[in-house]
Z-matrix of the N, CA and C atoms (Angstrom, degrees):
N
C 1 1.452
C 2 1.522 1 111.69
N 3 1.318 2 117.63 1 -25.64
C 4 1.464 3 119.25 2 -173.98
C 5 1.515 4 113.55 3 -85.57
N 6 1.341 5 118.09 4 -9.71
C 7 1.461 6 118.69 5 -178.40
C 8 1.522 7 110.96 6 -117.63
N 9 1.299 8 113.78 7 142.29
C 10 1.463 9 120.95 8 177.07
C 11 1.516 10 106.90 9 -141.96
N 12 1.305 11 116.84 10 127.93
C 13 1.466 12 121.22 11 -178.92
C 14 1.535 13 111.90 12 58.67
N 15 1.325 14 117.26 13 36.07
C 16 1.453 15 120.68 14 176.71
C 17 1.519 16 115.83 15 78.20
N 18 1.322 17 118.18 16 4.97
C 19 1.463 18 120.72 17 178.23
C 20 1.528 19 108.88 18 -132.26
N 21 1.328 20 116.98 19 156.87
C 22 1.465 21 118.80 20 178.43
C 23 1.527 22 110.89 21 -63.12
N 24 1.322 23 115.63 22 147.79
C 25 1.456 24 119.24 23 172.68
C 26 1.517 25 107.78 24 -62.60
N 27 1.319 26 115.88 25 153.34
C 28 1.460 27 120.79 26 -174.40
C 29 1.523 28 110.44 27 -129.93
N 30 1.339 29 115.19 28 132.08
C 31 1.462 30 122.96 29 175.78
C 32 1.521 31 108.73 30 -113.42
N 33 1.326 32 116.50 31 126.55
C 34 1.469 33 122.43 32 176.63
C 35 1.515 34 108.10 33 -120.09
N 36 1.337 35 115.82 34 128.21
C 37 1.469 36 121.03 35 -179.16
C 38 1.516 37 110.78 36 -129.76
N 39 1.311 38 114.68 37 150.71
C 40 1.459 39 121.95 38 170.26
C 41 1.519 40 106.25 39 -115.66
N 42 1.338 41 116.77 40 123.69
C 43 1.463 42 122.67 41 176.89
C 44 1.530 43 108.02 42 -106.90
N 45 1.318 44 116.39 43 114.54
C 46 1.468 45 120.30 44 -173.76
C 47 1.521 46 113.98 45 -118.25
N 48 1.322 47 117.24 46 4.03
C 49 1.467 48 120.00 47 -178.93
C 50 1.525 49 109.27 48 -127.93
N 51 1.319 50 116.96 49 148.77
C 52 1.452 51 119.78 50 -173.46
C 53 1.516 52 116.31 51 -127.63
N 54 1.321 53 118.12 52 23.95
C 55 1.459 54 119.62 53 176.37
C 56 1.532 55 109.27 54 -87.43
N 57 1.312 56 116.84 55 168.75
C 58 1.463 57 121.75 56 -177.85
C 59 1.531 58 111.28 57 -56.10
N 60 1.309 59 117.14 58 -46.48
C 61 1.461 60 119.82 59 -177.90
C 62 1.524 61 112.65 60 -68.56
N 63 1.326 62 118.15 61 -27.90
C 64 1.461 63 121.48 62 179.49
C 65 1.523 64 113.00 63 -93.23
N 66 1.332 65 118.05 64 -4.81
C 67 1.466 66 121.22 65 177.50
C 68 1.527 67 111.05 66 -79.20
N 69 1.310 68 116.98 67 -29.79
C 70 1.459 69 119.93 68 -176.95
C 71 1.530 70 114.80 69 -67.06
N 72 1.340 71 119.77 70 -47.73
C 73 1.468 72 118.58 71 -174.86
C 74 1.527 73 115.85 72 -54.69
N 75 1.334 74 120.91 73 -49.27
C 76 1.470 75 116.84 74 -177.21
C 77 1.527 76 113.10 75 -65.93
N 78 1.334 77 117.65 76 -39.64
C 79 1.461 78 119.46 77 -178.02
C 80 1.528 79 111.83 78 -74.88
N 81 1.307 80 117.51 79 -36.81
C 82 1.465 81 120.77 80 178.53
C 83 1.525 82 110.61 81 -67.72
N 84 1.325 83 116.66 82 -47.29
C 85 1.465 84 119.91 83 179.21
C 86 1.530 85 111.74 84 -65.95
N 87 1.317 86 116.96 85 -41.96
C 88 1.467 87 120.27 86 -179.03
C 89 1.522 88 111.64 87 -65.55
N 90 1.324 89 117.52 88 -45.08
C 91 1.470 90 119.73 89 -179.01
C 92 1.527 91 110.97 90 -67.60
N 93 1.322 92 117.22 91 -35.46
C 94 1.466 93 120.41 92 177.63
C 95 1.521 94 110.61 93 -68.05
N 96 1.321 95 117.55 94 -45.24
C 97 1.465 96 120.91 95 179.04
C 98 1.528 97 110.62 96 -61.95
N 99 1.324 98 117.00 97 -40.86
C 100 1.469 99 120.05 98 178.14
C 101 1.527 100 110.71 99 -63.30
N 102 1.339 101 116.64 100 -38.77
C 103 1.467 102 120.18 101 177.54
C 104 1.524 103 111.40 102 -65.92
N 105 1.332 104 116.55 103 -22.12
C 106 1.466 105 122.05 104 177.03
C 107 1.532 106 111.09 105 -91.89
N 108 1.337 107 116.36 106 16.07
C 109 1.466 108 123.69 107 178.55
C 110 1.528 109 113.96 108 64.06
N 111 1.316 110 116.55 109 31.17
C 112 1.456 111 120.88 110 174.87
C 113 1.520 112 109.11 111 -93.70
N 114 1.330 113 117.05 112 150.60
C 115 1.462 114 121.56 113 169.50
C 116 1.527 115 106.03 114 -79.33
N 117 1.325 116 116.26 115 134.05
C 118 1.453 117 119.58 116 -175.52
C 119 1.524 118 110.05 117 -132.47
N 120 1.327 119 115.35 118 134.22
C 121 1.455 120 122.14 119 173.77
C 122 1.515 121 109.24 120 -133.37
N 123 1.338 122 116.19 121 130.22
C 124 1.465 123 121.14 122 178.52
C 125 1.519 124 108.30 123 -121.84
N 126 1.319 125 115.70 124 125.45
C 127 1.459 126 123.21 125 178.95
C 128 1.520 127 107.72 126 -99.59
N 129 1.337 128 115.99 127 114.19
C 130 1.461 129 122.25 128 -178.94
C 131 1.520 130 108.57 129 -96.83
N 132 1.318 131 116.41 130 115.31
C 133 1.451 132 121.13 131 -175.72
C 134 1.526 133 110.81 132 -133.13
N 135 1.296 134 116.67 133 159.46
C 136 1.453 135 124.71 134 -177.81
C 137 1.519 136 110.85 135 46.09
N 138 1.315 137 119.41 136 -123.37
C 139 1.465 138 120.77 137 -173.10
C 140 1.524 139 112.96 138 -74.69
N 141 1.317 140 117.28 139 -8.20
C 142 1.458 141 120.61 140 174.84
C 143 1.516 142 112.91 141 -80.38
N 144 1.333 143 117.35 142 -22.67
C 145 1.467 144 120.69 143 -177.56
C 146 1.531 145 113.57 144 -58.65
N 147 1.338 146 120.48 145 -38.76
C 148 1.467 147 118.95 146 178.81
C 149 1.532 148 114.70 147 -61.09
N 150 1.323 149 118.29 148 -12.70
C 151 1.463 150 120.33 149 175.72
C 152 1.522 151 112.11 150 -65.75
N 153 1.327 152 116.86 151 -12.89
C 154 1.462 153 121.24 152 178.91
C 155 1.529 154 112.50 153 -98.29
N 156 1.331 155 117.03 154 -0.69
C 157 1.463 156 119.82 155 179.57
C 158 1.523 157 110.52 156 -69.00
N 159 1.330 158 115.82 157 150.20
C 160 1.462 159 121.04 158 -179.89
C 161 1.521 160 111.49 159 -56.71
N 162 1.316 161 115.90 160 -45.63
C 163 1.463 162 120.01 161 -179.22
C 164 1.524 163 108.66 162 -106.98
N 165 1.333 164 114.65 163 119.30
C 166 1.456 165 119.65 164 178.42
C 167 1.524 166 109.95 165 -95.46
N 168 1.305 167 115.51 166 136.65
C 169 1.465 168 121.83 167 175.18
C 170 1.527 169 106.30 168 -130.46
N 171 1.324 170 115.33 169 75.55
C 172 1.453 171 120.94 170 -171.99
C 173 1.525 172 111.72 171 -91.78
N 174 1.300 173 114.32 172 139.10
C 175 1.452 174 120.93 173 177.00
C 176 1.512 175 109.74 174 -135.95
N 177 1.312 176 114.65 175 176.34
C 178 1.457 177 121.49 176 178.65
C 179 1.527 178 107.85 177 -144.82
N 180 1.304 179 115.95 178 150.39
C 181 1.453 180 119.91 179 177.77
C 182 1.519 181 109.91 180 -125.36
N 183 1.320 182 117.90 181 136.92
C 184 1.459 183 119.96 182 175.76
C 185 1.530 184 112.03 183 -81.37
N 186 1.320 185 116.99 184 -11.18
C 187 1.460 186 121.22 185 -178.97
C 188 1.527 187 110.29 186 -61.13
N 189 1.304 188 116.28 187 127.57
C 190 1.467 189 123.75 188 -179.91
C 191 1.525 190 112.54 189 61.07
N 192 1.316 191 116.72 190 22.96
C 193 1.450 192 121.85 191 176.41
C 194 1.530 193 107.70 192 -125.41
N 195 1.326 194 117.24 193 75.84
C 196 1.460 195 120.54 194 -174.50
C 197 1.524 196 114.33 195 -64.67
N 198 1.323 197 117.58 196 -16.57
C 199 1.460 198 120.11 197 179.69
C 200 1.524 199 112.36 198 -80.57
N 201 1.335 200 117.77 199 -13.20
C 202 1.464 201 119.78 200 -178.61
C 203 1.524 202 110.02 201 -71.21
N 204 1.340 203 116.55 202 119.33
C 205 1.463 204 118.54 203 179.97
C 206 1.528 205 110.68 204 -71.13
N 207 1.298 206 115.98 205 125.67
C 208 1.463 207 122.31 206 177.61
C 209 1.527 208 108.04 207 -114.79
N 210 1.336 209 117.59 208 149.44
C 211 1.467 210 119.78 209 -179.93
C 212 1.533 211 111.78 210 -60.68
N 213 1.316 212 115.58 211 -33.29
C 214 1.464 213 121.57 212 178.25
C 215 1.529 214 107.03 213 -130.00
N 216 1.331 215 118.16 214 119.40
C 217 1.466 216 118.91 215 179.94
C 218 1.531 217 111.51 216 -59.43
N 219 1.335 218 115.63 217 135.28
C 220 1.471 219 121.20 218 -179.92
C 221 1.509 220 109.59 219 -135.93
N 222 1.321 221 117.36 220 141.62
C 223 1.463 222 119.12 221 174.90
C 224 1.532 223 110.22 222 -70.81
N 225 1.351 224 116.52 223 153.08
C 226 1.464 225 121.47 224 -178.78
C 227 1.519 226 113.05 225 -55.83
N 228 1.316 227 117.89 226 -37.23
C 229 1.473 228 120.67 227 -178.46
C 230 1.523 229 110.49 228 -61.10
N 231 1.316 230 115.94 229 -36.34
C 232 1.462 231 120.02 230 178.88
C 233 1.528 232 110.54 231 -72.76
N 234 1.333 233 116.96 232 -41.32
C 235 1.466 234 120.22 233 -179.83
C 236 1.520 235 111.73 234 -62.50
N 237 1.310 236 115.99 235 -33.61
C 238 1.465 237 119.89 236 -179.22
C 239 1.519 238 112.27 237 -70.81
N 240 1.316 239 117.13 238 -23.19
C 241 1.466 240 120.77 239 -173.40
C 242 1.515 241 115.13 240 -110.43
N 243 1.314 242 118.20 241 -2.12
C 244 1.463 243 120.81 242 178.87
C 245 1.524 244 108.45 243 -91.22
N 246 1.328 245 116.88 244 116.10
C 247 1.474 246 119.24 245 179.74
C 248 1.532 247 111.37 246 -60.47
N 249 1.297 248 115.23 247 138.88
C 250 1.463 249 120.27 248 176.44
C 251 1.521 250 114.96 249 82.23
N 252 1.326 251 118.22 250 6.63
C 253 1.464 252 120.26 251 -177.02
C 254 1.533 253 111.20 252 -64.77
N 255 1.336 254 117.56 253 -40.55
C 256 1.464 255 119.70 254 178.98
C 257 1.528 256 110.96 255 -64.84
N 258 1.317 257 116.92 256 -42.95
C 259 1.465 258 120.76 257 178.63
C 260 1.538 259 110.14 258 -62.73
N 261 1.321 260 116.56 259 -40.01
C 262 1.463 261 120.71 260 178.10
C 263 1.525 262 110.77 261 -63.99
N 264 1.324 263 117.19 262 -46.80
C 265 1.465 264 121.51 263 -179.28
C 266 1.528 265 110.62 264 -63.09
N 267 1.329 266 116.88 265 -41.33
C 268 1.463 267 121.01 266 178.85
C 269 1.525 268 110.45 267 -63.21
N 270 1.315 269 116.23 268 -47.36
C 271 1.457 270 121.08 269 179.50
C 272 1.527 271 111.16 270 -61.02
N 273 1.327 272 115.76 271 -42.48
C 274 1.456 273 120.82 272 -179.94
C 275 1.541 274 110.90 273 -62.67
N 276 1.327 275 115.96 274 -44.04
C 277 1.460 276 119.36 275 -178.28
C 278 1.529 277 111.08 276 -67.93
N 279 1.330 278 117.36 277 -42.83
C 280 1.473 279 120.01 278 178.92
C 281 1.525 280 110.90 279 -62.18
N 282 1.331 281 117.20 280 -40.93
C 283 1.460 282 121.31 281 178.71
C 284 1.532 283 111.06 282 -64.48
N 285 1.324 284 116.32 283 -40.36
C 286 1.470 285 121.19 284 179.43
C 287 1.529 286 110.02 285 -64.46
N 288 1.328 287 117.32 286 -44.08
C 289 1.463 288 120.62 287 178.52
C 290 1.531 289 110.12 288 -61.01
N 291 1.317 290 116.17 289 -46.31
C 292 1.466 291 120.46 290 -178.76
C 293 1.525 292 110.73 291 -61.86
N 294 1.325 293 116.58 292 -44.85
C 295 1.465 294 121.48 293 -179.28
C 296 1.528 295 111.23 294 -61.83
N 297 1.311 296 117.01 295 -34.89
C 298 1.469 297 121.38 296 -178.09
C 299 1.531 298 112.49 297 -89.17
N 300 1.341 299 117.33 298 0.95
C 301 1.457 300 121.04 299 176.78
C 302 1.518 301 114.37 300 76.18
N 303 1.315 302 117.02 301 23.08
C 304 1.464 303 120.83 302 178.66
C 305 1.530 304 108.72 303 -77.14
N 306 1.299 305 116.05 304 134.12
C 307 1.468 306 120.63 305 -179.98
C 308 1.524 307 110.24 306 -61.77
N 309 1.317 308 116.25 307 148.60
C 310 1.466 309 121.64 308 176.48
C 311 1.525 310 108.90 309 -70.53
N 312 1.322 311 116.29 310 153.14
C 313 1.462 312 121.74 311 178.93
C 314 1.532 313 109.91 312 -55.61
N 315 1.330 314 117.63 313 -42.71
C 316 1.463 315 121.17 314 180.00
C 317 1.529 316 111.48 315 -59.65
N 318 1.338 317 116.69 316 -37.85
C 319 1.465 318 120.40 317 179.85
C 320 1.528 319 111.43 318 -69.80
N 321 1.322 320 116.80 319 -40.70
C 322 1.465 321 120.31 320 177.21
C 323 1.525 322 110.50 321 -65.16
N 324 1.321 323 115.52 322 -40.26
C 325 1.463 324 120.30 323 178.72
C 326 1.530 325 109.83 324 -62.82
N 327 1.327 326 117.47 325 -43.76
C 328 1.467 327 121.27 326 179.08
C 329 1.524 328 110.98 327 -64.14
N 330 1.321 329 117.38 328 -36.92
C 331 1.465 330 120.87 329 176.54
C 332 1.525 331 110.04 330 -61.91
N 333 1.320 332 116.81 331 -37.29
C 334 1.465 333 120.95 332 177.06
C 335 1.528 334 110.72 333 -63.84
N 336 1.330 335 116.28 334 -45.48
C 337 1.464 336 120.88 335 179.66
C 338 1.525 337 109.76 336 -60.37
N 339 1.323 338 116.12 337 -47.87
C 340 1.463 339 121.10 338 -176.21
C 341 1.524 340 112.72 339 -67.11
N 342 1.321 341 117.33 340 -25.66
C 343 1.467 342 119.44 341 -178.08
C 344 1.529 343 112.77 342 -98.43
N 345 1.321 344 116.96 343 9.81
C 346 1.460 345 120.25 344 173.11
C 347 1.513 346 116.77 345 83.10
N 348 1.312 347 117.48 346 17.22
C 349 1.462 348 119.92 347 176.08
C 350 1.528 349 108.23 348 -65.40
N 351 1.324 350 116.89 349 134.13
C 352 1.473 351 120.70 350 175.75
C 353 1.524 352 108.06 351 -78.46
N 354 1.313 353 116.27 352 113.31
C 355 1.460 354 122.51 353 176.44
C 356 1.526 355 106.13 354 -101.43
N 357 1.322 356 115.98 355 103.97
C 358 1.467 357 121.07 356 -173.56
C 359 1.527 358 108.98 357 -103.84
N 360 1.325 359 116.26 358 114.44
C 361 1.460 360 121.87 359 177.01
C 362 1.519 361 109.82 360 -87.65
N 363 1.311 362 116.63 361 130.74
C 364 1.462 363 122.18 362 -177.48
C 365 1.534 364 110.81 363 -70.02
N 366 1.317 365 115.54 364 116.23
C 367 1.464 366 121.29 365 -179.34
C 368 1.525 367 111.67 366 -61.49
N 369 1.334 368 117.91 367 -41.27
C 370 1.461 369 120.81 368 179.85
C 371 1.528 370 111.03 369 -61.19
N 372 1.331 371 116.49 370 -43.11
C 373 1.461 372 120.38 371 178.61
C 374 1.523 373 110.46 372 -63.86
N 375 1.326 374 116.85 373 -39.57
C 376 1.469 375 120.63 374 176.57
C 377 1.520 376 109.83 375 -57.17
N 378 1.321 377 115.85 376 -47.10
C 379 1.460 378 120.65 377 -178.69
C 380 1.533 379 111.44 378 -64.65
N 381 1.326 380 117.04 379 -44.11
C 382 1.467 381 121.45 380 -177.69
C 383 1.525 382 111.33 381 -63.01
N 384 1.338 383 117.01 382 -42.49
C 385 1.466 384 121.00 383 -175.73
C 386 1.529 385 113.71 384 -99.60
N 387 1.334 386 116.72 385 11.21
C 388 1.468 387 122.05 386 175.93
C 389 1.529 388 114.05 387 59.04
N 390 1.332 389 116.72 388 37.94
C 391 1.457 390 120.13 389 172.97
C 392 1.524 391 108.74 390 -82.34
N 393 1.323 392 116.02 391 154.13
C 394 1.462 393 121.14 392 175.30
C 395 1.529 394 108.23 393 -122.16
N 396 1.330 395 117.50 394 151.51
C 397 1.468 396 120.38 395 -176.82
C 398 1.523 397 114.07 396 -55.51
N 399 1.328 398 118.16 397 -31.66
C 400 1.460 399 120.16 398 -178.34
C 401 1.527 400 113.52 399 -68.86
N 402 1.319 401 118.21 400 -10.33
C 403 1.464 402 121.74 401 177.81
C 404 1.531 403 112.24 402 -80.21
N 405 1.332 404 116.58 403 -13.05
C 406 1.452 405 120.56 404 -173.18
C 407 1.523 406 112.42 405 -101.85
N 408 1.322 407 115.23 406 157.55
C 409 1.467 408 121.25 407 178.25
C 410 1.530 409 109.57 408 -64.93
N 411 1.320 410 115.70 409 160.36
C 412 1.458 411 120.16 410 175.91
C 413 1.518 412 109.07 411 -67.29
N 414 1.315 413 115.43 412 146.22
C 415 1.452 414 119.95 413 178.01
C 416 1.515 415 114.02 414 98.66
N 417 1.339 416 117.14 415 -4.70
C 418 1.459 417 119.88 416 178.34
C 419 1.527 418 108.91 417 -79.10
N 420 1.307 419 114.68 418 132.89
C 421 1.462 420 121.94 419 176.36
C 422 1.529 421 106.96 420 -101.13
N 423 1.308 422 117.59 421 128.91
C 424 1.456 423 120.47 422 178.93
C 425 1.523 424 109.22 423 -95.88
N 426 1.318 425 115.48 424 136.84
C 427 1.452 426 119.23 425 -179.61
C 428 1.510 427 110.94 426 -170.56
N 429 1.289 428 114.34 427 170.17
C 430 1.452 429 120.37 428 179.01
C 431 1.513 430 111.68 429 -99.26
N 432 1.322 431 114.98 430 -169.44
C 433 1.457 432 121.10 431 -179.11
C 434 1.522 433 111.29 432 -58.00
N 435 1.326 434 117.18 433 -37.85
C 436 1.468 435 120.20 434 -178.67
C 437 1.528 436 111.40 435 -62.90
N 438 1.326 437 117.52 436 -36.74
C 439 1.469 438 121.43 437 178.12
C 440 1.518 439 109.92 438 -59.88
N 441 1.332 440 116.31 439 -47.35
C 442 1.456 441 120.19 440 -179.89
C 443 1.527 442 111.28 441 -68.77
N 444 1.317 443 117.26 442 -43.33
C 445 1.461 444 120.40 443 -176.93
C 446 1.525 445 112.30 444 -63.85
N 447 1.326 446 117.05 445 -33.17
C 448 1.464 447 120.36 446 174.52
C 449 1.521 448 110.48 447 -59.17
N 450 1.330 449 116.18 448 -43.38
C 451 1.459 450 121.05 449 178.57
C 452 1.524 451 110.40 450 -70.13
N 453 1.323 452 117.02 451 -45.81
C 454 1.463 453 122.32 452 -174.76
C 455 1.524 454 113.00 453 -68.99
N 456 1.322 455 117.40 454 -23.07
C 457 1.464 456 120.42 455 -177.15
C 458 1.530 457 112.40 456 -58.20
N 459 1.321 458 116.80 457 -28.98
C 460 1.466 459 120.48 458 179.90
C 461 1.527 460 112.60 459 -108.38
N 462 1.322 461 116.60 460 19.85
C 463 1.470 462 120.22 461 -177.01
C 464 1.525 463 111.20 462 -76.14
N 465 1.313 464 114.41 463 143.64
C 466 1.463 465 121.19 464 172.97
C 467 1.526 466 110.55 465 -86.72
N 468 1.322 467 115.13 466 -28.40
C 469 1.463 468 122.09 467 179.31
C 470 1.514 469 107.35 468 -133.74
N 471 1.330 470 116.84 469 130.73
C 472 1.463 471 121.87 470 177.32
C 473 1.514 472 108.49 471 -129.03
N 474 1.333 473 116.37 472 128.90
C 475 1.465 474 121.69 473 -178.03
C 476 1.518 475 111.07 474 -130.44
N 477 1.313 476 115.87 475 144.19
C 478 1.456 477 122.50 476 173.75
C 479 1.521 478 106.92 477 -116.02
N 480 1.331 479 115.70 478 118.49
C 481 1.471 480 119.98 479 -175.98
C 482 1.513 481 109.00 480 -119.67
């Protein structure tokens, strides 16, 4: 299943969001594809780039996210004006993940590093937001759009997250 035309299948992803709920898809999909012997490259750009920082401080907001299950349904106008709502939603989601045995984002990210997933940090985004290479975990490859597109050009699966 992992080879097509004499080469490993290839998954190319773009990760553009950096909240707790959006951190799971790129790392979960990448680590799973790598476990299936696929070549995997993930391009972290704009708000997705902080997912490669050594210290993660991930949160989630229920504001304008009507699909987020809340213990008590609340209209968006109320969520926007209740102090601490984001902290509550983040705490609730982290507790739910832990209770259900879902791996932490850091653990999924480490699984990606250990299995050879190419974690490509967008150089332009680094420059725009004044990030420095020492802020990122080991194993991050820095590059621009051309670096990712070279990899993605031969991808069997391409995803934008």
